[in-house]
C-alpha positions as CSV (number, residue, x, y, z in Angstrom):
1,M,0.0,0.0,0.0
2,R,3.0,2.3,0.0
3,A,2.5,3.2,-3.6
4,V,-1.2,3.9,-3.1
5,Q,-0.3,6.2,-0.3
6,H,2.3,8.0,-2.4
7,L,-0.3,8.5,-5.2
8,I,-2.8,9.9,-2.7
9,D,-0.2,12.2,-1.1
10,L,0.9,13.5,-4.5
11,L,-2.7,14.3,-5.5
12,A,-3.4,15.9,-2.1
13,G,-0.2,18.0,-2.2
14,R,1.3,16.3,0.8
15,C,4.3,14.8,-0.8
16,E,7.3,16.4,-2.5
17,T,8.2,14.8,-5.8
18,A,11.9,15.0,-5.0
19,T,11.5,12.6,-2.1
20,L,10.5,9.7,-4.3
21,S,13.0,7.1,-5.5
22,A,12.9,5.4,-8.9
23,R,11.2,2.4,-7.3
24,D,8.6,4.7,-5.7
25,W,7.8,6.2,-9.1
26,E,7.3,2.7,-10.6
27,G,4.8,2.0,-7.9
28,V,3.0,5.3,-8.2
29,I,2.7,5.0,-11.9
30,G,1.4,1.4,-11.6
31,V,-1.3,2.3,-9.2
32,A,-2.2,5.5,-11.2
33,R,-2.7,3.3,-14.3
34,G,-4.7,0.8,-12.3
35,E,-7.0,3.5,-11.0
36,A,-7.2,5.3,-14.4
37,M,-5.6,8.4,-12.9
38,L,-2.3,8.6,-14.7
39,A,-3.3,11.7,-16.7
40,A,-5.0,13.3,-13.7
41,L,-1.7,12.9,-11.7
42,A,0.2,14.3,-14.7
43,H,-2.0,17.4,-14.6
44,R,-1.6,17.7,-10.9
45,L,2.2,17.6,-11.1
46,E,2.5,19.6,-14.3
47,D,4.7,22.2,-12.7
48,A,6.5,20.0,-10.3
49,P,10.2,18.9,-10.7
50,L,10.2,15.3,-12.0
51,P,12.7,12.7,-13.2
52,A,13.1,12.9,-17.0
53,P,11.4,9.6,-17.8
54,V,8.5,10.5,-15.5
55,A,8.2,13.9,-17.1
56,A,8.1,12.4,-20.6
57,L,5.5,9.9,-19.6
58,F,3.3,12.6,-18.0
59,F,3.7,14.8,-21.0
60,D,2.3,12.0,-23.2
61,A,-0.5,11.2,-20.7
62,R,-1.6,14.9,-20.7
63,A,-1.6,14.9,-24.5
64,A,-3.6,11.6,-24.7
65,G,-6.0,13.0,-22.1
66,A,-6.6,16.1,-24.1
67,V,-7.4,14.0,-27.2
68,A,-9.8,11.8,-25.2
69,T,-11.6,14.9,-23.8
70,K,-12.1,16.2,-27.4
71,Q,-13.4,12.8,-28.5
72,A,-15.8,12.7,-25.6
73,L,-17.2,16.2,-26.3
74,W,-17.5,15.4,-30.0
75,E,-19.5,12.3,-29.1
76,A,-21.8,14.5,-27.0
77,E,-22.2,16.7,-30.0
78,M,-23.1,13.7,-32.2
79,A,-25.7,12.6,-29.6
80,R,-27.1,16.2,-29.6
81,R,-27.4,16.1,-33.4
82,A,-29.0,12.7,-33.4
83,L,-31.7,13.8,-30.9
84,A,-32.2,17.3,-32.3
85,S,-34.8,16.4,-34.9
86,E,-37.2,15.1,-32.2
87,R,-36.2,18.0,-29.9
88,I,-35.2,15.5,-27.2
89,E,-33.2,17.2,-24.6
90,F,-30.6,15.4,-22.4
91,I,-28.2,16.1,-19.6
92,L,-24.6,15.1,-19.7
93,L,-23.4,12.9,-16.8
94,K,-20.0,12.0,-15.2
95,G,-16.8,12.7,-17.1
96,T,-18.2,14.3,-20.2
97,A,-20.3,16.6,-18.0
98,Y,-17.2,17.6,-16.0
99,A,-15.4,18.4,-19.3
100,A,-18.3,20.3,-20.8
101,A,-18.6,22.4,-17.6
102,G,-14.9,23.1,-17.4
103,L,-14.5,21.6,-13.9
104,S,-11.1,21.0,-12.3
105,C,-11.7,17.3,-11.9
106,A,-11.9,17.0,-15.7
107,A,-8.2,17.7,-16.0
108,G,-6.8,14.4,-17.1
109,R,-9.9,12.4,-16.2
110,Q,-10.3,9.2,-18.2
111,I,-13.6,9.3,-20.0
112,G,-15.1,6.1,-21.3
113,D,-18.7,5.9,-22.4
114,L,-20.9,8.9,-23.0
115,D,-23.4,9.0,-20.2
116,I,-26.6,11.1,-20.7
117,L,-29.8,11.5,-18.7
118,V,-33.1,11.7,-20.7
119,P,-36.5,12.3,-19.1
120,V,-38.2,8.9,-18.7
121,H,-41.1,9.9,-21.0
122,D,-38.5,10.5,-23.8
123,I,-36.5,7.3,-23.4
124,G,-38.3,5.4,-26.1
125,R,-38.0,8.2,-28.7
126,A,-34.3,8.7,-27.8
127,E,-33.6,5.0,-28.3
128,N,-35.2,5.1,-31.8
129,E,-33.3,8.2,-32.9
130,L,-30.0,6.9,-31.7
131,L,-30.6,3.6,-33.6
132,E,-31.4,5.5,-36.7
133,A,-28.3,7.6,-36.3
134,G,-25.9,4.6,-36.3
135,W,-25.8,3.3,-32.8
136,E,-26.5,-0.4,-32.3
137,W,-27.0,-2.8,-29.3
138,V,-24.0,-4.1,-27.5
139,K,-26.0,-6.8,-25.7
140,S,-28.2,-8.9,-28.0
141,D,-29.2,-11.5,-25.4
142,P,-33.0,-11.2,-24.6
143,Y,-32.5,-11.8,-20.9
144,D,-29.9,-9.0,-20.6
145,D,-32.1,-6.7,-22.7
146,A,-35.1,-7.3,-20.5
147,Y,-33.0,-7.0,-17.3
148,Y,-31.8,-3.5,-18.3
149,R,-35.3,-2.3,-19.4
150,D,-37.2,-3.7,-16.4
151,H,-34.7,-3.2,-13.5
152,M,-31.9,-0.8,-14.4
153,H,-31.6,3.0,-14.6
154,E,-30.6,3.0,-18.3
155,L,-31.2,1.5,-21.6
156,P,-29.0,-1.5,-22.6
157,P,-25.6,0.0,-23.8
158,L,-25.3,1.1,-27.4
159,I,-22.2,1.5,-29.5
160,H,-21.8,3.5,-32.7
161,K,-21.1,1.1,-35.6
162,T,-18.5,3.4,-37.3
163,R,-17.0,5.5,-34.4
164,D,-16.9,2.5,-32.0
165,R,-18.0,4.7,-29.1
166,M,-20.5,3.7,-26.5
167,I,-23.4,5.6,-25.1
168,D,-25.4,4.9,-21.9
169,V,-28.8,6.5,-21.9
170,H,-30.1,6.9,-18.3
171,H,-33.5,8.0,-17.1
172,T,-32.4,8.2,-13.5
173,I,-29.1,7.7,-11.5
174,L,-29.6,4.5,-9.6
175,P,-31.3,1.2,-10.7
176,Q,-35.1,1.1,-10.5
177,T,-34.8,-1.8,-8.0
178,H,-32.3,0.0,-5.8
179,R,-33.1,0.5,-2.1
180,T,-32.5,4.2,-2.7
181,T,-34.7,6.1,-5.3
182,P,-33.4,9.6,-6.2
183,D,-35.9,12.0,-7.7
184,P,-35.3,12.1,-11.5
185,L,-37.7,14.9,-12.1
186,A,-35.8,17.2,-9.7
187,L,-32.5,16.2,-11.5
188,V,-33.9,17.2,-14.8
189,T,-35.8,20.3,-13.6
190,D,-32.8,21.9,-11.9
191,A,-30.2,21.1,-14.5
192,V,-28.1,24.0,-15.8
193,M,-26.5,25.0,-19.1
194,T,-22.8,25.2,-19.6
195,E,-21.1,27.8,-21.8
196,S,-20.6,25.1,-24.4
197,G,-24.4,24.7,-24.7
198,F,-24.8,21.4,-23.0
199,A,-27.0,20.8,-19.9
200,V,-25.4,19.3,-16.8
201,L,-26.7,18.6,-13.3
202,A,-26.9,21.4,-10.8
203,H,-23.9,21.5,-8.5
204,A,-25.5,19.8,-5.5
205,D,-27.1,17.1,-7.8
206,M,-23.7,16.6,-9.5
207,A,-22.1,15.9,-6.1
208,C,-24.9,13.6,-5.1
209,H,-24.5,11.6,-8.3
210,S,-20.8,11.4,-7.8
211,A,-21.2,10.0,-4.3
212,A,-23.9,7.6,-5.5
213,H,-21.7,6.4,-8.3
214,L,-18.9,5.9,-5.8
215,L,-20.7,4.2,-3.0
216,A,-24.2,3.1,-4.0
217,D,-23.9,1.9,-7.6
218,G,-21.3,-0.8,-7.8
219,D,-18.4,-2.6,-6.1
220,M,-16.2,0.5,-5.8
221,Q,-13.9,-0.6,-8.6
222,G,-12.1,2.6,-9.6
223,G,-13.2,4.1,-6.3
224,L,-10.1,6.3,-5.8
225,R,-10.8,8.1,-9.1
226,N,-14.4,8.5,-8.2
227,L,-13.5,9.8,-4.8
228,W,-11.1,12.3,-6.4
229,D,-14.0,13.5,-8.5
230,F,-16.2,14.0,-5.4
231,H,-13.4,15.8,-3.6
232,C,-12.6,18.2,-6.4
233,L,-16.3,18.9,-7.1
234,T,-17.1,19.7,-3.5
235,R,-13.9,21.7,-3.0
236,D,-14.6,23.8,-6.0
237,F,-18.3,24.3,-5.3
238,V,-17.6,25.4,-1.7
239,A,-15.0,27.9,-3.0
240,A,-17.7,29.4,-5.2
241,D,-20.5,29.1,-2.6
242,P,-19.7,29.1,1.1
243,D,-23.2,27.7,1.8
244,F,-22.7,24.8,-0.5
245,W,-22.4,22.1,2.2
246,G,-25.8,23.1,3.5
247,R,-27.3,23.0,0.0
248,L,-25.7,19.6,-0.6
249,D,-27.1,18.2,2.7
250,A,-30.6,19.3,1.8
251,R,-30.4,18.0,-1.8
252,A,-28.9,14.7,-0.6
253,D,-31.8,14.3,1.8
254,K,-34.3,14.9,-1.0
255,H,-32.7,12.1,-3.1
256,G,-32.4,9.7,-0.2
257,L,-28.6,9.9,-0.4
258,R,-27.7,11.7,2.8
259,A,-25.8,8.8,4.3
260,V,-24.0,8.1,1.1
261,V,-23.0,11.7,0.5
262,H,-21.8,12.2,4.1
263,R,-19.7,9.0,3.9
264,A,-18.2,10.2,0.6
265,A,-17.3,13.5,2.3
266,R,-15.7,11.7,5.3
267,L,-13.7,9.5,2.9
268,A,-12.5,12.6,1.0
269,R,-11.4,14.0,4.3
270,D,-9.6,10.9,5.4
271,V,-8.0,10.3,2.0
272,F,-7.4,13.7,0.4
273,G,-7.6,16.0,3.5
274,A,-10.9,17.6,2.6
275,A,-12.0,20.3,5.0
276,L,-15.6,19.6,6.3
277,P,-17.9,21.8,8.3
278,G,-18.6,20.7,11.9
279,D,-21.8,18.9,11.4
280,W,-20.2,16.7,8.7
281,D,-16.8,16.2,10.4
282,R,-17.7,13.1,12.3
283,R,-16.3,9.5,12.7
284,D,-17.9,6.3,11.7
285,P,-16.1,3.0,12.4
286,R,-17.7,1.4,9.4
287,D,-15.8,3.8,7.1
288,R,-12.6,1.7,7.6
289,W,-14.0,-1.0,5.3
290,F,-14.5,1.5,2.6
291,M,-11.0,2.9,3.2
292,R,-9.6,-0.6,2.8
293,R,-11.5,-1.1,-0.4
294,L,-10.2,2.2,-1.8
295,L,-6.6,1.3,-1.0
296,A,-6.7,-2.3,-2.1
297,R,-3.7,-2.3,-4.5
298,D,-0.2,-3.6,-4.1
299,D,3.0,-1.7,-4.9
300,W,2.8,-2.9,-8.5
301,G,-0.7,-1.5,-9.0
302,R,-2.4,-4.9,-8.9
303,A,-5.8,-5.2,-7.3
304,G,-5.4,-6.8,-3.9
305,D,-7.5,-8.1,-0.9
306,F,-9.6,-10.5,-3.0
307,A,-12.0,-11.4,-0.2
308,L,-12.8,-7.7,0.5
309,R,-13.4,-7.0,-3.2
310,Q,-15.7,-10.0,-3.4
311,A,-17.6,-8.7,-0.4
312,F,-18.1,-5.4,-2.0
313,Y,-19.2,-7.1,-5.2
314,I,-21.9,-9.0,-3.3
315,R,-22.8,-5.8,-1.5
316,S,-23.3,-4.0,-4.8
317,H,-25.8,-6.6,-5.9
318,W,-27.6,-6.6,-2.5
319,L,-28.1,-2.8,-2.8
320,R,-29.3,-3.0,-6.3
321,M,-31.9,-5.7,-6.0
322,P,-34.4,-7.1,-3.4
323,P,-33.4,-10.7,-2.3
324,Q,-35.9,-12.6,-4.4
325,L,-34.9,-10.8,-7.6
326,L,-31.3,-11.1,-6.8
327,A,-31.5,-14.8,-6.3
328,R,-33.4,-15.3,-9.6
329,H,-30.8,-13.0,-11.4
330,L,-27.8,-14.9,-10.0
331,W,-29.4,-18.3,-10.7
332,T,-30.1,-17.2,-14.3
333,K,-26.6,-15.9,-14.8
334,W,-25.1,-19.1,-13.3
335,R,-27.2,-21.4,-15.5
336,R,-26.3,-19.5,-18.6
337,R,-22.6,-19.5,-17.8
338,G,-22.7,-23.3,-17.2
339,A,-24.4,-23.8,-20.6
340,R,-21.6,-22.2,-22.5
């Protein structure tokens, strides 16, 4: 875990680059790659003194990150054009939203799929328009297709047949069967426009979604990057609005995400040194398990603590589905895997 701690300290500004040995840098780079944070680290250390090989690697990472950001924004523009004829409005989510809004966490952030939020009453029309514009289904299996449509918070994933870029079309931010049910109408109603002409979630909703993505919508794979997103978002929003923590608390309560958002804030404090207001700055002994999951990489960047990772994988399914549905889903998946 030494390399993980070095990465965290570099991001948080608690470590001088000159103090790291060549072996330390190997570990830091391995972990940064494993967490999809190499370009983010490169941006964070852009003006820091670095060994020549590290500086060259970071230069290339920043260049590749800039290209990826342009590709992501272009894909957003392609989606806008595809949906324009039917006047279907959408809200950018996650990495592409951060880039479109010019937020600090977008610097070097690896952006994979294009994630958009469409009002539920427009989801069918959006699907048809995207299919006509060249996107096609990634999952052709009838069970997977039905599972997404009946239980998830998005359509089955689509990929463009010529650009090879995926889009996830959401109608809310957590699965329909999840124990927590955020208010999708409030998310859409209070969205804001960026200077680039794309809609993104309001600041408090964006922080809520970031926390939900980190802690309530999966097994925390890539959790360090997602926690960095939350830390940067809240830090920047508080700098612009001293009352932001209060607004975030109220908004998280509205979406049923208060416990999740508070835990994300505590983890940001414990990992990156985030400054929290008094009523947020508490201790919860259960946080140690989330900390262990966040730091579960060895000094070569390989994922570690298999048992803990499996426990969080099981937890993610338990949160997503009620027991009867979960049992049926796992049984179906097991039978299909055995039939191959």
